[in-house]
C-alpha positions in Angstrom: 65.2 53.6 175.8 63.3 52.4 172.7 65.0 53.3 169.4 63.2 56.0 167.4 62.7 53.7 164.4 61.0 51.1 166.6 58.7 53.7 168.1 57.8 54.9 164.6 57.0 51.4 163.4 54.8 50.8 166.4 53.0 54.1 165.9 52.5 53.4 162.2 51.1 49.9 162.8 48.8 51.3 165.5 47.5 54.0 163.2 46.7 51.6 160.4 45.3 48.7 162.6 43.4 50.4 165.4 42.2 53.8 164.4 38.6 53.8 163.3 38.1 54.4 159.6 36.5 57.8 160.2 39.5 59.0 162.1 41.9 57.8 159.4 39.8 59.6 156.8 39.8 62.8 158.9 43.6 62.7 159.1 44.0 62.1 155.4 41.6 64.9 154.5 43.5 67.4 156.7 47.1 66.3 156.1 47.3 65.1 152.5 46.7 68.4 150.8 49.7 69.9 152.6 51.8 66.9 151.6 50.7 66.8 148.0 50.9 70.5 147.1 54.2 71.3 148.9 57.7 70.2 148.1 59.0 67.8 150.7 61.5 70.3 152.1 58.6 72.9 152.5 56.4 70.6 154.6 56.1 71.7 158.2 56.2 68.4 159.9 55.6 69.9 163.3 52.4 71.5 162.1 51.2 68.2 160.6 51.9 66.3 163.8 49.9 69.0 165.8 47.0 68.7 163.4 47.0 64.9 163.6 47.1 64.9 167.4 44.2 67.5 167.5 42.1 65.3 165.2 42.9 62.1 167.1 42.2 63.7 170.5 38.9 65.1 169.2 37.7 61.9 167.5 38.8 59.6 170.3 38.1 61.8 173.3 35.8 59.3 175.1 36.8 56.1 173.4 39.0 53.4 175.0 41.3 50.8 173.5 41.6 47.3 174.9 
């Protein structure tokens, strides 16, 4: 089993290196307000993850990665 920290680092690198700029911008526009205007303990991380997955799925629906 891959350690969680390793998975997180892989995911973070993938997001920053391979997602198109328009997808990254859409993620930032949706997620940042919730992160900026709420205290860290009040942030619903599960909701943020759901939003991000929805945006990524929508934006990359018919695209493929090599």
